PAMIGU-216767 format. One record per atom (N, C-alpha, C, O): x, z, y; chain; residue in one letter; atom name. Coordinates in pm, 1 decimal, decimal comma. Each point is the difference from the previous one (the first is absolute). Last residue first. Layout:
<rs>
[[X Z Y] "A" "A" "CA"],
...
</rs>
This chain:
<rs>
[[-2334,3 -1527,3 4851,2] "A" "Q" "N"],
[[-162,0 -21,6 -33,6] "A" "Q" "CA"],
[[-21,1 210,9 10,7] "A" "Q" "C"],
[[-110,0 52,1 -18,2] "A" "Q" "O"],
[[430,2 -348,6 343,8] "A" "Q" "N"],
[[33,6 76,1 -154,7] "A" "Q" "CA"],
[[-128,7 40,4 -40,0] "A" "Q" "C"],
[[-71,5 48,5 87,7] "A" "Q" "O"],
[[375,8 -426,7 293,7] "A" "W" "N"],
[[-178,8 67,2 -54,9] "A" "W" "CA"],
[[92,2 53,7 -119,1] "A" "W" "C"],
[[103,5 -36,2 -56,0] "A" "W" "O"],
[[213,5 -189,0 217,8] "A" "I" "N"],
[[-62,5 74,7 188,4] "A" "I" "CA"],
[[-175,1 48,8 -60,6] "A" "I" "C"],
[[-94,7 41,0 67,2] "A" "I" "O"],
[[589,2 -190,0 -311,7] "A" "R" "N"],
[[-108,4 -13,3 -45,9] "A" "R" "CA"],
[[-82,6 180,6 163,7] "A" "R" "C"],
[[7,7 114,2 45,0] "A" "R" "O"],
[[436,9 -500,5 -73,9] "A" "L" "N"],
[[-17,0 85,8 53,0] "A" "L" "CA"],
[[-156,7 20,8 -66,5] "A" "L" "C"],
[[-65,7 -102,6 17,4] "A" "L" "O"],
[[507,6 -205,3 -159,4] "A" "P" "N"],
[[-137,5 35,8 15,7] "A" "P" "CA"],
[[-65,2 56,0 50,7] "A" "P" "C"],
[[-95,7 -69,6 -33,8] "A" "P" "O"],
[[564,6 -56,3 240,1] "A" "I" "N"],
[[-8,9 104,4 -99,0] "A" "I" "CA"],
[[-198,5 -34,1 -31,9] "A" "I" "C"],
[[-75,1 8,7 97,2] "A" "I" "O"],
[[559,8 -296,2 131,5] "A" "S" "N"],
[[-102,8 20,1 26,9] "A" "S" "CA"],
[[-67,3 85,5 -136,8] "A" "S" "C"],
[[41,8 -32,0 -111,3] "A" "S" "O"],
[[458,1 -71,3 381,3] "A" "G" "N"],
[[-60,3 -49,6 -80,4] "A" "G" "CA"],
[[-202,1 157,5 11,8] "A" "G" "C"],
[[-28,5 107,9 52,0] "A" "G" "O"],
[[529,8 -144,4 139,4] "A" "A" "N"],
[[-83,9 120,8 -15,1] "A" "A" "CA"],
[[-68,5 -19,7 -76,3] "A" "A" "C"],
[[-26,5 94,3 -74,6] "A" "A" "O"],
[[348,4 -343,8 343,4] "A" "N" "N"],
[[-15,9 29,0 -83,1] "A" "N" "CA"],
[[-24,7 119,7 -99,8] "A" "N" "C"],
[[79,9 70,0 -62,3] "A" "N" "O"],
[[-65,7 102,2 550,7] "A" "A" "N"],
[[90,9 -156,1 -56,9] "A" "A" "CA"],
[[-38,5 -12,3 -209,1] "A" "A" "C"],
[[-1,5 96,6 -76,2] "A" "A" "O"],
[[-390,2 201,1 377,1] "A" "G" "N"],
[[193,8 -0,6 -7,7] "A" "G" "CA"],
[[1,8 -79,7 -102,3] "A" "G" "C"],
[[-68,3 -25,3 -99,3] "A" "G" "O"],
[[-406,7 176,2 51,2] "A" "P" "N"],
[[77,4 22,9 76,2] "A" "P" "CA"],
[[148,9 22,5 -68,4] "A" "P" "C"],
[[49,9 59,2 -95,6] "A" "P" "O"],
[[-406,0 -332,3 -168,6] "A" "L" "N"],
[[20,7 148,9 31,1] "A" "L" "CA"],
[[35,6 18,8 158,1] "A" "L" "C"],
[[-75,0 -72,2 65,7] "A" "L" "O"],
[[-313,4 -233,8 -247,5] "A" "N" "N"],
[[106,5 8,5 27,9] "A" "N" "CA"],
[[69,3 118,1 44,4] "A" "N" "C"],
[[-45,6 79,7 82,0] "A" "N" "O"],
[[-362,8 -147,1 -391,9] "A" "V" "N"],
[[71,0 -0,6 55,5] "A" "V" "CA"],
[[85,0 10,3 105,1] "A" "V" "C"],
[[3,1 119,2 30,8] "A" "V" "O"],
[[-410,4 -318,6 -377,1] "A" "R" "N"],
[[120,4 71,9 -39,3] "A" "R" "CA"],
[[51,8 -52,8 175,9] "A" "R" "C"],
[[-13,3 -106,6 60,0] "A" "R" "O"],
[[-390,2 281,7 -368,2] "A" "I" "N"],
[[-15,4 -81,8 87,3] "A" "I" "CA"],
[[157,5 61,0 37,9] "A" "I" "C"],
[[42,3 115,6 -1,7] "A" "I" "O"],
[[-363,3 96,4 -323,2] "A" "N" "N"],
[[101,3 -165,7 10,7] "A" "N" "CA"],
[[86,9 -35,5 30,4] "A" "N" "C"],
[[92,3 -41,6 -70,0] "A" "N" "O"],
[[-608,5 150,6 56,2] "A" "N" "N"],
[[118,9 73,1 -8,6] "A" "N" "CA"],
[[151,6 -82,1 -21,4] "A" "N" "C"],
[[31,7 -118,3 -12,8] "A" "N" "O"],
[[-470,3 -6,1 178,9] "A" "L" "N"],
[[70,5 127,6 113,1] "A" "L" "CA"],
[[129,3 17,8 -18,2] "A" "L" "C"],
[[96,1 16,1 75,3] "A" "L" "O"],
[[-503,1 -175,9 -290,3] "A" "N" "N"],
[[83,7 -107,2 -5,8] "A" "N" "CA"],
[[119,4 -6,2 108,4] "A" "N" "C"],
[[63,2 -94,3 47,6] "A" "N" "O"],
[[-398,8 362,4 -236,6] "A" "E" "N"],
[[79,6 -20,6 -37,4] "A" "E" "CA"],
[[38,5 -122,5 2,7] "A" "E" "C"],
[[16,7 -79,7 -92,3] "A" "E" "O"],
[[-352,6 206,6 309,0] "A" "I" "N"],
[[79,0 134,0 29,5] "A" "I" "CA"],
[[118,9 -15,0 -68,0] "A" "I" "C"],
[[96,7 62,7 43,3] "A" "I" "O"],
[[-316,1 -585,1 61,3] "A" "S" "N"],
[[-110,3 152,6 28,8] "A" "S" "CA"],
[[143,2 109,9 -26,0] "A" "S" "C"],
[[109,6 -40,4 39,1] "A" "S" "O"],
[[-120,0 -371,2 80,9] "A" "N" "N"],
[[-88,8 -36,9 -11,4] "A" "N" "CA"],
[[-101,5 130,6 -69,6] "A" "N" "C"],
[[-118,2 32,5 -11,8] "A" "N" "O"],
[[604,4 -276,6 366,5] "A" "Y" "N"],
[[-59,6 102,1 -152,7] "A" "Y" "CA"],
[[-152,5 -6,1 52,7] "A" "Y" "C"],
[[-46,8 -28,7 110,2] "A" "Y" "O"],
[[314,7 -371,4 -16,0] "A" "E" "N"],
[[-112,7 51,0 -22,6] "A" "E" "CA"],
[[48,9 116,4 -68,0] "A" "E" "C"],
[[32,5 -2,8 -118,7] "A" "E" "O"],
[[219,0 -493,9 150,7] "A" "G" "N"],
[[4,1 146,6 -36,6] "A" "G" "CA"],
[[-138,7 151,5 49,5] "A" "G" "C"],
[[13,8 76,3 -95,7] "A" "G" "O"],
[[-23,2 -679,2 -29,2] "A" "L" "N"],
[[-59,1 96,8 16,2] "A" "L" "CA"],
[[110,6 167,5 -38,3] "A" "L" "C"],
[[-2,6 60,8 -107,0] "A" "L" "O"],
[[45,4 -626,9 294,5] "A" "V" "N"],
[[68,2 90,3 -153,4] "A" "V" "CA"],
[[-63,0 138,0 93,9] "A" "V" "C"],
[[26,7 30,4 116,3] "A" "V" "O"],
[[-204,5 -558,4 -167,5] "A" "R" "N"],
[[10,2 145,0 74,6] "A" "R" "CA"],
[[82,1 135,6 -67,6] "A" "R" "C"],
[[-13,1 57,7 -108,0] "A" "R" "O"],
[[-65,3 -678,0 140,4] "A" "I" "N"],
[[96,1 88,6 -63,5] "A" "I" "CA"],
[[13,7 134,5 81,0] "A" "I" "C"],
[[83,6 19,7 88,2] "A" "I" "O"],
[[-337,2 -553,5 -90,2] "A" "A" "N"],
[[-3,2 108,4 64,8] "A" "A" "CA"],
[[59,0 103,7 -87,7] "A" "A" "C"],
[[-48,9 -11,1 -112,4] "A" "A" "O"],
[[-31,3 -497,9 55,5] "A" "V" "N"],
[[1,6 126,7 -83,3] "A" "V" "CA"],
[[75,4 93,5 146,0] "A" "V" "C"],
[[100,9 -35,2 61,1] "A" "V" "O"],
[[-279,7 -472,0 -107,9] "A" "E" "N"],
[[122,5 50,2 98,0] "A" "E" "CA"],
[[-39,6 160,3 -41,2] "A" "E" "C"],
[[-78,7 39,9 85,9] "A" "E" "O"],
[[-76,8 -583,7 -327,6] "A" "N" "N"],
[[-11,7 122,8 66,7] "A" "N" "CA"],
[[148,3 88,3 23,6] "A" "N" "C"],
[[114,0 -22,2 -40,7] "A" "N" "O"],
[[-201,8 -359,8 -271,3] "A" "S" "N"],
[[-6,5 11,8 171,4] "A" "S" "CA"],
[[-50,0 32,7 42,7] "A" "S" "C"],
[[-85,2 -66,0 59,6] "A" "S" "O"],
[[356,0 234,9 -430,8] "A" "G" "N"],
[[-105,8 -134,3 34,5] "A" "G" "CA"],
[[52,0 -18,1 96,5] "A" "G" "C"],
[[109,1 15,2 55,0] "A" "G" "O"],
[[34,1 442,0 -52,2] "A" "R" "N"],
[[-97,9 -37,9 -93,5] "A" "R" "CA"],
[[-63,2 -148,7 41,0] "A" "R" "C"],
[[-90,2 -14,6 82,5] "A" "R" "O"],
[[494,4 306,2 196,5] "A" "D" "N"],
[[-102,9 -128,8 -25,8] "A" "D" "CA"],
[[-41,9 -1,0 -229,8] "A" "D" "C"],
[[63,5 -20,0 -103,6] "A" "D" "O"],
[[67,1 406,8 539,8] "A" "M" "N"],
[[111,4 -75,1 -172,3] "A" "M" "CA"],
[[-196,8 -172,5 40,6] "A" "M" "C"],
[[-110,2 -37,5 40,0] "A" "M" "O"],
[[360,7 514,6 358,2] "A" "A" "N"],
[[-123,8 -88,7 -82,3] "A" "A" "CA"],
[[61,0 -73,6 -142,1] "A" "A" "C"],
[[112,9 9,9 -48,0] "A" "A" "O"],
[[20,2 469,9 316,4] "A" "G" "N"],
[[3,8 -126,2 -18,1] "A" "G" "CA"],
[[-98,0 -82,0 -17,8] "A" "G" "C"],
[[-115,1 42,8 -7,5] "A" "G" "O"],
[[78,3 423,5 86,3] "A" "A" "N"],
[[149,1 12,0 -82,6] "A" "A" "CA"],
[[3,9 -152,8 -29,8] "A" "A" "C"],
[[31,5 -18,3 -117,6] "A" "A" "O"],
[[-298,0 424,6 418,9] "A" "T" "N"],
[[-34,5 -129,1 -22,3] "A" "T" "CA"],
[[191,2 -47,2 -82,1] "A" "T" "C"],
[[112,2 43,8 25,4] "A" "T" "O"],
[[-331,5 406,2 -7,7] "A" "G" "N"],
[[-14,7 -93,5 144,3] "A" "G" "CA"],
[[104,6 -89,3 -108,2] "A" "G" "C"],
[[73,4 30,5 -94,0] "A" "G" "O"],
[[-216,3 568,1 95,9] "A" "S" "N"],
[[32,3 -165,1 -102,5] "A" "S" "CA"],
[[56,9 -93,6 135,7] "A" "S" "C"],
[[48,5 34,2 107,8] "A" "S" "O"],
[[154,2 519,5 -154,0] "A" "I" "N"],
[[-61,2 -77,2 55,1] "A" "I" "CA"],
[[-76,5 -195,7 -109,6] "A" "I" "C"],
[[59,2 -67,3 -84,5] "A" "I" "O"],
[[151,3 584,7 110,3] "A" "N" "N"],
[[-138,7 -53,7 -13,6] "A" "N" "CA"],
[[-35,3 -39,6 80,6] "A" "N" "C"],
[[-77,9 35,7 88,3] "A" "N" "O"],
[[512,6 159,4 -180,4] "A" "D" "N"],
[[-80,1 -30,4 -121,8] "A" "D" "CA"],
[[-107,9 -133,9 -23,6] "A" "D" "C"],
[[-19,4 -88,7 -83,1] "A" "D" "O"],
[[180,2 323,3 464,1] "A" "S" "N"],
[[133,8 -155,8 -2,3] "A" "S" "CA"],
[[-49,6 -36,0 -173,6] "A" "S" "C"],
[[13,4 -109,3 -55,0] "A" "S" "O"],
[[-237,2 509,6 271,9] "A" "A" "N"],
[[-33,0 -98,6 89,0] "A" "A" "CA"],
[[107,7 -135,4 -60,7] "A" "A" "C"],
[[-10,2 -114,3 44,6] "A" "A" "O"],
[[179,0 498,2 -239,4] "A" "L" "N"],
[[-210,1 2,6 -43,6] "A" "L" "CA"],
[[-22,4 -159,3 95,6] "A" "L" "C"],
[[-2,6 -107,5 -59,9] "A" "L" "O"],
[[354,8 323,3 147,3] "A" "A" "N"],
[[122,8 -69,1 -96,4] "A" "A" "CA"],
[[-164,8 -50,3 -91,1] "A" "A" "C"],
[[-11,7 -81,8 -91,2] "A" "A" "O"],
[[-6,7 280,8 535,2] "A" "Q" "N"],
[[60,6 -139,1 5,9] "A" "Q" "CA"],
[[53,2 -69,0 -112,5] "A" "Q" "C"],
[[60,8 -106,9 -3,8] "A" "Q" "O"],
[[-211,9 493,4 21,3] "A" "I" "N"],
[[-65,4 -10,0 81,2] "A" "I" "CA"],
[[-5,1 -168,4 -10,0] "A" "I" "C"],
[[-87,8 -84,0 -19,2] "A" "I" "O"],
[[427,3 438,6 -106,7] "A" "I" "N"],
[[-118,9 -64,6 -126,5] "A" "I" "CA"],
[[-51,7 -44,4 43,1] "A" "I" "C"],
[[-34,7 -68,7 -96,1] "A" "I" "O"],
[[379,7 194,1 356,9] "A" "Q" "N"],
[[-33,7 -129,2 -94,8] "A" "Q" "CA"],
[[-81,6 23,8 -130,5] "A" "Q" "C"],
[[-0,5 -55,0 -110,2] "A" "Q" "O"],
[[-91,6 353,5 537,2] "A" "S" "N"],
[[62,9 -119,2 9,0] "A" "S" "CA"],
[[-15,9 -85,0 -82,5] "A" "S" "C"],
[[-95,1 -78,0 -5,1] "A" "S" "O"],
[[103,6 505,6 -70,1] "A" "T" "N"],
[[-121,3 -88,6 1,4] "A" "T" "CA"],
[[-6,2 -135,1 22,4] "A" "T" "C"],
[[-51,0 -90,3 -66,3] "A" "T" "O"],
[[490,9 268,7 -78,4] "A" "T" "N"],
[[-79,8 65,2 41,6] "A" "T" "CA"],
[[-135,7 -77,2 -6,8] "A" "T" "C"],
[[-18,0 -98,2 -72,0] "A" "T" "O"],
[[395,2 256,9 -229,4] "A" "L" "N"],
[[-69,3 -80,8 58,4] "A" "L" "CA"],
[[-84,3 -3,6 62,9] "A" "L" "C"],
[[-102,1 50,4 -46,8] "A" "L" "O"],
[[552,1 134,0 -242,5] "A" "N" "N"],
[[-19,4 29,2 222,9] "A" "N" "CA"],
[[-72,0 -102,8 19,5] "A" "N" "C"],
[[51,4 -90,3 66,0] "A" "N" "O"],
[[-11,5 254,0 -487,6] "A" "Y" "N"],
[[-2,3 -180,9 -63,2] "A" "Y" "CA"],
[[36,1 61,7 152,6] "A" "Y" "C"],
[[38,9 83,9 -81,2] "A" "Y" "O"],
[[-268,1 322,9 -20,7] "A" "S" "N"],
[[152,6 -22,8 -101,2] "A" "S" "CA"],
[[117,0 -127,0 -5,9] "A" "S" "C"],
[[104,7 -1,8 -64,7] "A" "S" "O"],
[[-505,7 59,0 347,9] "A" "E" "N"],
[[103,3 102,4 29,9] "A" "E" "CA"],
[[85,4 -65,2 -33,5] "A" "E" "C"],
[[86,5 -71,0 51,2] "A" "E" "O"],
[[-481,4 9,3 -235,0] "A" "M" "N"],
[[7,0 -177,7 82,6] "A" "M" "CA"],
[[175,3 60,0 33,5] "A" "M" "C"],
[[94,5 -71,5 -33,4] "A" "M" "O"],
</rs>
């Protein structure tokens, strides 16, 4: 984290923004309407690998950050 000038808050924010599920609308299927859900929740430690974290500074972009290593 130090080499990229990342704070714990930035890591927490990246994890929280990736760990979201919700509705993505509905689709008509004949006479039925089907709800569409997006599942983005972590369900294992392996899901935490390569979370993208925004780097501080203008136009710095983001990097994949390996949070968990075995």
